[in-house]
C-alpha positions in Angstrom: -9.9 -19.4 -9.3 -8.0 -16.2 -8.8 -8.0 -13.4 -11.3 -7.4 -9.7 -11.5 -10.2 -7.3 -10.9 -8.6 -4.2 -12.4 -11.1 -3.3 -15.1 -14.7 -1.9 -14.8 -14.2 0.6 -11.9 -15.5 4.1 -11.7 -14.0 6.8 -9.5 -15.1 10.0 -7.9 -12.6 12.5 -6.4 -13.9 14.0 -3.2 -16.6 13.0 -0.7 -19.7 11.2 -2.0 -22.3 10.7 0.7 -24.2 7.5 0.3 -22.0 6.1 -2.4 -21.9 2.7 -0.6 -25.6 2.2 -1.5 -26.0 0.0 -4.6 -28.8 2.3 -5.8 -26.5 5.3 -5.8 -26.2 7.0 -9.3 -22.5 6.9 -10.3 -23.2 7.5 -14.0 -21.2 10.8 -13.9 -18.1 9.2 -12.3 -14.8 8.7 -14.1 -14.1 5.3 -15.6 -10.7 4.1 -14.4 -8.5 1.1 -14.5 -6.6 -0.2 -11.5 -3.8 0.4 -10.5 -4.9 4.0 -10.1 -3.3 7.0 -8.4 -5.4 10.1 -8.5 -2.7 12.4 -7.0 -0.4 12.1 -10.0 -3.0 13.7 -12.2 -2.1 17.0 -10.4 -1.9 19.8 -10.5 1.5 20.5 -9.1 0.7 23.5 -6.9 2.4 25.3 -4.0 -1.0 25.3 -2.1 -0.9 21.5 -1.9 2.1 21.7 0.5 1.5 19.6 3.7 3.3 21.2 6.7 5.8 19.1 8.7 4.4 17.1 11.6 4.9 14.0 13.7 5.1 11.1 11.3 6.2 7.6 12.4 6.8 8.8 16.0 9.2 11.6 15.2 9.1 15.1 13.7 9.7 15.2 10.0 10.1 18.1 7.6 7.4 17.1 5.2 8.8 18.6 2.0 6.3 16.9 -0.3 5.7 16.8 -4.0 3.1 19.6 -4.1 0.6 17.2 -5.5 -3.0 17.0 -4.2 -4.2 14.5 -1.6 -7.8 14.3 -0.3 -10.7 11.8 -0.5 -11.9 9.5 -3.2 -14.5 6.8 -3.9 -14.4 3.7 -6.2 -17.3 1.5 -7.3 -17.6 -1.7 -9.3 -20.4 -4.2 -10.1 -19.5 -7.9 -9.9 -21.6 -10.2 -12.1 -22.6 -13.6 -10.7 -20.5 -15.2 -13.4 -17.4 -13.5 -12.0 -17.9 -15.1 -8.6 -18.3 -18.8 -9.4 -21.0 -21.2 -8.1 -21.4 -22.3 -4.4 -18.1 -20.6 -3.8 -16.2 -19.0 -0.9 -15.3 -15.6 -2.2 -12.5 -13.3 -1.2 -11.3 -9.9 -2.5 -7.7 -9.0 -2.2 -6.2 -5.5 -2.4 -2.4 -5.4 -2.9 -2.3 -1.8 -1.8 -4.7 1.1 -1.1 -3.4 4.5 0.2 -4.9 4.8 2.7 -7.7 4.6 5.4 -10.0 2.5 3.2 -13.5 1.3 4.0 -15.1 -1.5 1.9 -18.8 -2.0 1.4 -20.4 -5.0 -0.3 -24.0 -4.4 -1.4 -24.2 -1.5 1.1 -22.9 -3.6 4.0 -19.6 -2.6 5.5 -17.1 -5.4 5.0 -14.1 -3.9 6.9 -11.6 -1.1 7.2 -7.9 -1.0 6.6 -6.1 2.1 7.9 -2.6 1.2 6.6 -1.5 2.5 3.2 1.2 0.0 2.2 0.4 -3.6 3.2 -2.0 -5.7 1.2 -5.1 -7.2 2.7 -8.0 -9.5 1.8 -11.5 -9.9 3.0 -13.9 -12.9 3.1 -17.0 -11.5 1.4 -18.9 -14.8 1.0 -21.9 -13.9 3.2 -22.3 -10.5 1.5 -22.3 -11.4 -2.2 -25.7 -11.7 -4.1 -27.0 -15.1 -4.8 -28.4 -13.8 -8.0 -27.7 -10.7 -10.0 -24.9 -8.2 -9.4 -22.8 -7.5 -6.3 -21.8 -3.9 -5.8 -18.4 -3.1 -4.4 -17.7 0.4 -3.0 -14.6 1.6 -1.3 -13.9 4.9 0.3 -10.2 6.0 0.5 -9.1 8.8 2.8 -5.6 9.9 1.8 -5.6 13.3 3.5 -3.1 12.3 6.1 0.4 11.1 5.1 2.3 8.2 6.5 5.8 9.3 5.3 7.6 12.4 4.2 7.8 11.4 0.5 5.3 11.1 -2.3 2.9 8.3 -1.5 0.1 8.5 -4.0 -3.6 8.2 -3.4 -6.1 5.5 -4.2 -6.2 1.8 -5.2 -2.6 2.0 -6.5 -1.9 -1.8 -6.8 -3.8 -4.8 -8.2 -7.1 -6.0 -7.0 -8.0 -9.8 -7.2 -11.2 -11.7 -6.9 -10.7 -15.2 -5.5 -13.4 -17.9 -5.8 -13.0 -21.2 -3.8 -15.1 -24.3 -3.0 -16.2 -24.5 0.6 -13.1 -26.6 1.6 -10.1 -24.6 0.4 -6.7 -23.3 1.0 -6.8 -19.7 2.4 -5.3 -16.8 0.5 -1.6 -16.5 1.5 -2.1 -19.9 3.1 1.0 -21.7 1.7 4.4 -21.3 3.4 7.4 -23.1 1.7 10.6 -23.1 3.8 13.9 -24.9 3.4 15.1 -25.9 6.9 18.3 -27.5 5.6 20.0 -26.8 2.3 23.3 -28.0 0.8 24.5 -28.5 -2.7 23.6 -32.2 -2.4 20.2 -32.0 -0.8 17.5 -29.6 0.3 14.8 -30.5 2.8 11.4 -28.7 2.3 8.7 -27.9 4.8 5.3 -26.9 3.3 2.7 -25.5 5.7 -0.8 -25.1 4.3 -3.7 -23.3 6.0 -6.9 -25.1 5.0 -10.4 -23.7 5.8 -13.6 -25.9 6.1 -16.8 -24.0 5.4 -18.7 -27.1 4.1 -21.2 -27.4 7.1 -19.7 -30.8 8.2 -16.4 -32.3 9.4 -14.4 -33.4 6.4 -11.6 -35.8 5.8 -9.0 -34.0 3.7 -5.9 -35.1 1.7 -3.2 -32.6 0.8 -0.8 -33.5 -2.0 2.4 -31.5 -2.8 4.2 -31.9 -6.1 7.6 -30.1 -6.5 8.4 -28.9 -10.0 12.0 -28.1 -11.1 12.8 -24.8 -13.0 12.3 -26.9 -16.1 8.9 -28.1 -15.0 9.8 -31.7 -14.1 8.5 -33.3 -11.0 11.5 -33.8 -8.6 9.7 -34.6 -5.3 6.3 -35.0 -3.7 4.5 -35.4 -0.4 1.0 -36.2 0.9 -0.8 -36.1 4.2 -4.4 -36.7 5.5 -6.4 -35.3 8.4 -9.9 -34.5 9.5 -10.9 -30.8 9.6 -13.8 -29.8 11.7 -16.5 -27.7 10.3 -15.9 -23.9 10.6 -12.3 -24.4 11.5 -9.0 -23.5 9.9 -6.1 -26.1 10.2 -2.4 -25.8 9.4 -1.3 -28.9 7.6 2.5 -29.4 7.4 4.2 -31.7 4.9 7.8 -32.4 4.2 9.9 -33.7 1.3 13.4 -33.3 -0.2 15.1 -32.3 -3.4 18.4 -34.1 -4.4 21.1 -31.9 -5.9 18.9 -28.8 -6.0 19.4 -26.0 -8.5 20.3 -23.2 -6.1 18.8 -19.7 -6.4 21.5 -17.0 -6.6 22.0 -13.5 -8.0 23.8 -15.0 -11.0 21.4 -17.9 -11.6 18.0 -17.2 -10.0 16.5 -20.7 -10.3 12.9 -21.0 -9.3 10.9 -24.1 -8.2 7.2 -24.5 -8.0 5.2 -26.2 -5.3 1.9 -27.4 -6.7 -0.5 -28.1 -3.8 -3.7 -30.0 -4.4 -6.5 -30.3 -1.8 -9.0 -33.2 -1.8 -12.1 -33.2 0.5 -14.2 -36.4 0.7 -12.3 -37.8 -2.3 -13.0 -34.8 -4.5 -10.4 -32.2 -5.6 -11.5 -28.9 -4.2 -8.5 -26.6 -4.6 -5.1 -26.2 -6.2 -2.4 -23.6 -5.6 1.0 -23.1 -7.2 3.7 -21.4 -5.2 7.0 -20.1 -6.6 10.0 -20.5 -4.4 13.8 -20.7 -4.4 16.3 -23.1 -2.8 19.2 -21.1 -1.2 20.9 -20.6 2.1 22.5 -17.4 3.4 24.3 -16.1 6.4 25.2 -12.7 7.8 28.5 -12.9 9.8 29.9 -10.3 12.3 33.4 -10.4 10.9 33.3 -11.5 7.2 30.1 -10.0 5.8 27.4 -11.9 3.9 27.4 -15.3 2.3 24.9 -16.8 -0.2 25.0 -20.5 -0.7 28.4 -20.6 1.0 30.0 -18.0 -1.2 30.9 -14.5 0.0 28.8 -11.8 -1.6 29.3 -8.1 -0.9 25.8 -6.5 -0.8 25.6 -3.7 -3.2 22.5 -1.7 -3.9 20.1 1.0 -2.9 17.0 2.1 -1.2 14.0 3.0 -3.3 10.5 4.5 -2.9 7.7 3.2 -5.1 6.9 6.1 -7.5 7.9 6.1 -11.2 7.8 9.4 -13.1 4.4 10.2 -14.6 2.9 6.9 -13.4 3.0 8.1 -9.8 2.6 5.1 -7.6 0.2 3.2 -9.8 2.7 1.0 -11.5 2.0 -1.8 -14.0 4.1 -4.9 -13.5 6.4 -3.9 -16.4 7.5 -0.7 -14.6 8.7 -2.7 -11.6 10.5 -5.1 -14.0 12.2 -2.1 -15.6 13.4 -0.9 -12.2 15.0 -4.2 -11.5 16.6 -4.5 -15.0 18.3 -1.1 -14.8 19.6 -1.7 -11.3 21.0 -5.0 -12.3 22.7 -3.3 -15.3 24.4 -0.9 -12.8 25.7 -3.9 -10.8 23.2 -3.9 -7.9 22.5 -7.1 -6.1 20.1 -5.8 -3.5 17.1 -3.4 -2.9 15.7 -2.0 0.3 12.0 -1.1 0.1 12.4 2.0 2.2 10.3 2.6 4.2 7.3 0.4 3.5 6.0 -2.9 2.2 6.6 -3.3 -1.5 4.5 -4.4 -4.5 4.4 -8.1 -5.1 5.4 -7.6 -8.8 8.6 -5.8 -7.7 9.6 -8.8 -5.6 8.5 -11.2 -8.4 10.9 -9.4 -10.7 13.7 -9.6 -8.0 13.0 -13.4 -7.8 13.3 -13.8 -11.6 16.4 -11.6 -12.1 18.3 -12.4 -9.0 18.2 -9.2 -6.8 18.2 -9.6 -3.0 15.6 -7.7 -1.0 15.3 -6.0 2.4 11.5 -6.0 2.9 10.7 -3.1 5.2 7.7 -2.7 7.6 6.4 0.9 7.9 4.8 1.0 11.4 6.6 1.0 14.7 4.3 0.9 17.7 2.5 -1.5 20.1 1.7 -4.9 18.7 -2.0 -4.5 19.1 -1.8 -1.6 16.7 1.1 -2.4 14.4 1.3 -6.2 14.6 -1.4 -6.7 12.0 0.3 -4.9 9.0 3.5 -6.8 9.9 1.7 -10.1 9.7 0.1 -9.0 6.4 3.5 -8.2 4.9 5.1 -11.4 6.0 2.3 -13.9 5.3 1.9 -12.6 1.8 5.6 -12.2 0.9 7.5 -14.9 2.9 7.9 -17.3 -0.1 10.0 -14.9 -2.2 13.6 -16.2 -2.3 14.9 -12.7 -2.8 14.0 -11.6 0.7 16.9 -11.9 3.2 15.8 -9.4 5.9 12.5 -8.3 7.4 13.2 -4.7 8.2 11.2 -3.6 11.2 12.0 0.0 11.7 14.0 3.1 10.5 14.9 5.0 13.7 17.3 4.8 16.6 14.5 4.4 19.2 13.7 6.7 22.0 15.7 7.7 25.1 13.0 6.3 27.4 13.1 2.9 25.8 9.4 2.9 24.7 10.2 2.2 21.1 12.6 -0.5 22.1 9.7 -2.3 23.7 7.6 -1.9 20.6 10.5 -3.2 18.5 10.8 -6.3 20.7 7.0 -7.0 20.2 7.3 -6.7 16.4 10.5 -8.8 16.4 8.6 -11.6 18.2 5.8 -11.5 15.6 8.3 -11.7 12.7 10.2 -14.6 14.2 6.9 -16.4 14.9 5.6 -15.8 11.3 8.9 -16.6 9.4 11.8 -17.7 11.6 14.1 -18.6 8.6 14.5 -14.9 7.6 16.4 -12.6 10.0 15.0 -9.3 11.3 16.8 -6.0 10.8 16.6 -2.4 11.8 18.0 0.7 10.1 19.4 3.1 12.7 18.4 6.6 11.8 20.3 9.0 14.0 22.4 6.1 15.3 23.7 7.6 18.6 21.7 6.4 21.6 20.5 3.1 20.0 23.0 1.1 22.1 22.1 2.8 25.4 18.3 2.4 24.9 18.7 -1.2 23.8 17.2 -0.6 20.3 20.2 -1.9 18.5 20.2 -5.2 20.4 16.8 -6.5 19.3 17.1 -7.6 15.7 19.5 -10.0 14.1 20.9 -7.5 11.6 21.8 -3.9 12.4 21.9 -1.3 9.6 23.5 2.1 9.8 22.1 5.1 8.0 24.1 8.1 7.0 27.1 6.1 5.7 28.0 4.9 9.2 29.6 8.3 10.1 32.3 6.3 12.0 29.6 4.9 14.4 29.8 1.6 12.6 33.6 1.5 13.4 32.9 2.2 17.0 30.1 -0.4 17.3 32.2 -3.0 15.6 34.8 -2.6 18.3 32.2 -2.4 21.1 30.0 -5.2 19.8 32.2 -7.6 17.8 29.4 -10.2 17.4 27.0 -7.7 15.9 26.0 -8.4 12.2 26.2 -5.1 10.5 25.7 -3.3 7.1 25.2 0.2 5.9 21.5 0.7 5.1 21.8 4.3 3.8 24.9 6.1 2.4 25.7 9.0 0.2 22.6 11.2 0.4 24.1 13.6 -2.0 21.8 15.4 -4.4 22.3 16.0 -8.1 19.9 16.7 -11.0 20.7 14.9 -14.3 22.5 17.2 -16.7 23.2 20.0 -14.1 26.9 20.6 -13.6 26.9 23.9 -11.6 25.0 25.4 -8.8 22.0 27.6 -9.7 21.7 30.6 -7.3 18.5 30.9 -5.4 17.7 34.3 -6.9 18.0 32.9 -10.4 16.0 29.7 -9.7 12.9 31.6 -8.6 12.8 29.7 -5.4 10.3 30.3 -2.6 10.1 29.2 1.0 7.9 26.3 2.1 4.4 27.0 3.2 5.2 26.8 6.9 8.0 29.5 6.6 11.0 27.2 6.6 13.8 28.1 4.2 15.0 25.7 1.5 17.4 23.0 2.5 20.6 22.2 0.6 20.9 25.8 -0.5 17.6 25.9 -2.3 19.0 25.0 -5.7 19.6 22.3 -8.2 22.2 19.8 -6.9 25.3 19.5 -9.1 26.2 16.2 -10.6 29.8 16.7 -9.4 28.7 16.9 -5.8 26.7 13.7 -6.3 29.7 11.9 -7.7 32.0 13.0 -5.0 29.7 11.9 -2.1 29.2 8.4 -3.7 32.9 7.9 -4.3 33.9 8.8 -0.8 31.2 6.9 1.1 31.3 3.7 -1.0 35.1 3.6 -0.3 34.3 3.6 3.4 32.1 0.5 3.0 34.4 -1.3 0.6 37.4 -1.1 3.0 35.5 -2.8 5.9 35.2 -6.6 5.4 32.9 -7.0 8.5 30.2 -4.9 6.8 27.8 -7.0 4.8 27.7 -4.2 2.2 25.9 -1.0 1.6 22.6 0.4 0.2 22.8 3.9 -1.2 20.2 6.7 -0.4 18.8 6.5 -2.8 19.2 4.4 -5.9 16.3 6.2 -7.7 15.2 9.9 -7.4 11.6 10.2 -6.2 8.9 12.8 -5.8 8.8 14.6 -2.5 11.5 15.4 0.2 12.5 18.3 -2.1 14.3 21.6 -1.8 11.0 23.7 -1.9 8.8 25.1 -4.5 9.1 24.8 -7.5 11.1 21.7 -7.1 9.0 18.5 -6.8 11.6 15.7 -6.6 14.3 14.8 -4.1 17.3 15.0 -6.4 18.6 12.0 -4.5 19.5 8.9 -6.6 21.8 7.8 -9.4 18.7 7.3 -11.6 16.2 10.0 -12.1 12.4 9.5 -11.5 12.0 8.0 -15.0 15.0 5.6 -14.5 17.3 7.5 -16.8 20.9 7.2 -15.5 22.8 10.2 -14.0 26.5 10.2 -14.5 27.2 8.5 -11.1 25.4 5.4 -12.5 28.5 4.7 -14.6 30.8 5.0 -11.6 29.0 2.1 -10.1 28.8 0.2 -13.4 32.6 0.4 -13.5 33.0 -0.6 -9.8 30.3 -3.3 -9.6 30.4 -5.0 -13.0 33.2 -6.9 -14.8 32.9 -5.2 -18.2 34.8 -2.2 -19.5 33.1 1.1 -19.0 33.8 4.5 -20.6 31.6 7.4 -19.8 32.4 11.0 -20.7 30.8 14.0 -19.0 29.7 16.8 -18.6 28.6 17.1 -22.3 29.8 18.5 -25.6 28.1 21.9 -25.1 29.8 22.5 -21.8 30.9 26.2 -21.7 34.6 27.0 -21.6 37.5 27.8 -24.0 38.2 24.9 -26.3 40.9 22.6 -25.0 41.0 24.1 -21.6 39.9 22.4 -18.4 36.2 23.0 -17.6 36.8 22.5 -14.0 39.9 23.7 -12.0 42.4 21.1 -10.8 41.7 22.1 -7.2 37.9 21.5 -7.6 38.5 18.3 -9.5 40.7 17.0 -6.6 37.9 17.6 -4.2 35.1 16.1 -6.4 36.8 12.9 -7.5 40.0 12.5 -5.4 40.6 8.8 -6.4 40.0 8.9 -10.2 42.5 11.6 -11.3 40.2 12.7 -14.1 40.1 16.0 -16.0 37.2 17.4 -17.9 37.8 19.5 -21.1 35.6 21.5 -23.3 35.3 20.0 -26.8 34.5 21.8 -30.1 30.7 22.0 -30.7 31.1 20.6 -34.2 32.6 17.3 -33.0 
């Protein structure tokens, strides 16, 4: 049994000494529902600014959202009826930001320092045999992991998982397709089974493969003896004839229903969604999905959503996927961290490819665990085509190259069928320090800047794409620069002046940068495609107080389109598109150009458009 544990929590903002004790009085605490992000409650205040510092091994200008961080505590009572009888019990957190410590009935059950990867804990020895079990979790979000808005608290779903003593571990099913064609797909299903029964047990594992329509199309079974106290990986295989392939146009999803029998009794059953597809990155012809060329078109996104902050219901992630698909996107990069399962579920259902990115670049003994957590939980998603391992160009001394090799080895060991990738931030030097030679896919940030052309000549076998392009800024509805003195701007708290002129970005500048940089990608067939920075505007990385968002993105923080959205809808979708801007109240003499011909030629050199003022009564 697996069910959400989102209701019934209470929350305290700040330190609460002794709150792990079941006898602690939390009657004055706030009742909350998970997902929960306490930072988005505000206030927006200049005093909340976090000065820049060393983040992810390099100096970053931490122009944040001016929202508060700090400490917080959560508590919840578990009734015996919620745990099941004679059960192994696990609790799973999809995401807690960050530095969390969990107590069960006052006993520490583990810590998790990372803010983006999910994790689970076996709490069987700590739950009460009778009466209530008290969960308490302390979250220390004072230190950032990135230079964007990250939220604070238990910001993704929590699950309680009850099992019989012989069971399949959480994240214990791995469905892979070693060989796929239009005629036949071979499946390999690896299942990690735990025996906590107190004796050696003969187990039988049965797999039933259900088609997208729910019909049984294949099956497999195997038997073995599992020793007491041990975990065993049992691998079965089967095949599907004439499979319905998963693609961006028709995202067909199969289900593997795995049943476990111990001593002749059924003790566990798990259903795993997966897709049947094959893909290939090539060094000279780009990307192919199911044997068909597909230019990768999409964008990088962070994980906040307007007034929800980072505590997103599943519907919010579904909305993100829907609006990106409407624009013509076929790919997302989760920059720069592990994403929510519900976001990838939506990509699976709607047909949106995914670059799943790891946040932490460092020695394997420190950073290997969150990478394993990301891959083991998410490896069955058919949308994932790259495990992104880093977002930097490495270090001159080669230290980061060594770390990247360690993480690459872990990714290949955990999920060899999905290639690894790196997004080169800064680009120059990555060849000399060996950083660009570690992963299977090499991404170039900054629109390539000509470095992609150079490297294609120097390394003709390198499989390449643009992982960030067109970092132009523009605020929805703003069509001219706002002078600093008129905007009431101030410097950052550490004395730095505002970047990008310290003003609202104009939509015309945003349009021009996208048009120019997408053309660069579109004209190079050896590039697999491009991911814009960013597809969606986000909190943080701003121009300084009082601005709280980045102004990047062709969608604003609430997913409303900016005018550039329609440029891509025209370029990336087959339908007719007509979009007129600025707007009917644009100042200017009626019938005369709003923008000079010289300026128009600079902003949209390929479209030959002119913008005119129209009567306000139209």
